[in-house]
C-alpha positions in Angstrom: -18.2 101.5 -122.0 -15.9 98.7 -123.2 -16.6 96.7 -126.3 -17.5 93.0 -126.0 -14.6 90.6 -126.1 -14.1 88.5 -129.2 -11.3 86.3 -130.5 -10.4 88.6 -133.5 -10.3 91.6 -131.2 -8.1 89.9 -128.7 -5.8 88.7 -131.5 -5.5 92.3 -132.8 -4.6 93.5 -129.4 -1.9 90.8 -129.1 -0.5 91.8 -132.5 -0.5 95.5 -131.6 1.1 94.7 -128.2 3.9 92.7 -129.9 4.4 95.2 -132.7 4.8 98.1 -130.2 7.7 96.2 -128.6 9.2 95.0 -131.9 8.6 91.4 -130.8 7.2 90.1 -134.2 10.6 88.6 -135.2 10.4 86.3 -132.2 6.8 85.2 -132.8 7.6 82.4 -135.1 5.4 79.2 -135.0 8.3 77.3 -133.3 8.7 79.9 -130.6 5.0 80.4 -130.0 4.5 76.6 -129.7 7.4 76.5 -127.2 6.0 79.3 -125.2 2.5 77.7 -125.2 4.0 74.5 -123.8 5.8 76.4 -121.1 2.7 78.3 -120.1 0.6 75.1 -120.1 3.2 73.5 -117.8 2.9 76.5 -115.5 -0.8 75.9 -115.3 -0.3 72.2 -114.8 2.1 73.0 -111.9 -0.6 74.6 -109.9 -2.6 71.3 -109.9 0.4 68.9 -109.8 0.2 67.6 -106.2 -3.5 68.3 -105.5 -6.0 65.6 -104.9 -9.0 65.5 -107.3 -11.1 67.0 -104.5 -8.5 69.8 -103.9 -8.3 70.5 -107.6 -12.1 70.9 -107.8 -11.8 73.7 -105.1 -8.8 75.4 -106.5 -10.7 78.6 -107.3 -11.8 78.9 -103.7 -8.5 80.4 -102.7 -8.1 84.0 -104.0 -4.3 83.7 -104.5 -4.5 80.4 -106.3 -7.5 81.5 -108.4 -5.5 84.6 -109.5 -2.6 82.3 -110.6 -4.9 80.0 -112.5 -6.5 82.9 -114.3 -3.1 84.4 -115.2 -1.8 81.0 -116.5 -5.0 80.4 -118.5 -4.6 83.9 -120.0 -1.0 83.1 -120.9 -1.9 79.8 -122.6 -4.8 81.4 -124.5 -2.6 84.4 -125.5 0.1 82.2 -127.0 -2.5 79.9 -128.7 -4.2 82.9 -130.3 -0.9 84.3 -131.4 0.0 81.0 -133.0 -3.3 80.9 -134.8 -2.8 84.4 -136.1 0.7 83.6 -137.4 -0.5 80.3 -139.0 -3.8 81.7 -140.3 -5.9 79.2 -138.3 -9.4 80.3 -137.2 -9.4 78.8 -133.7 -13.2 78.7 -133.4 -13.6 77.0 -136.8 -10.9 74.5 -135.9 -12.6 73.7 -132.6 -16.0 73.4 -134.3 -14.6 71.0 -136.9 -12.9 69.0 -134.2 -16.1 68.6 -132.2 -17.9 67.5 -135.3 -15.2 64.8 -135.9 -15.3 63.7 -132.3 -19.0 63.4 -132.4 -18.6 61.0 -135.3 -15.7 59.1 -133.8 -17.2 58.8 -130.3 -21.0 58.3 -130.6 -23.1 58.3 -127.6 -23.7 55.0 -125.9 -26.2 53.0 -128.0 -25.7 55.1 -131.1 -24.5 53.7 -134.3 -21.5 55.6 -135.7 -22.1 57.2 -139.1 -20.2 55.7 -142.0 -16.6 57.0 -142.5 -16.3 59.8 -145.0 
């Protein structure tokens, strides 16, 4: 039986994977951000010339769906590695950002709360 997936566990696996290959010297914030950008561009490339309707159906084709999953995994892997190196809790960062966005962009008809 496999253990449930969690962010910390995935980060540990990525650290162990890199350590086993002596890749840590290359996993600087600058290099990880660069790799993240490249992988995000590779994901974007899949959608580049699709119409909005085609992009909504991109997972219907098995080959394209596999490419999307692989690129999403690459983007997430580099983001998690960057967070590990910088000491950023990605879930806490996202939670705080959603809170800020809820204050910045109230629902239609809502009055925004006073600035902190």
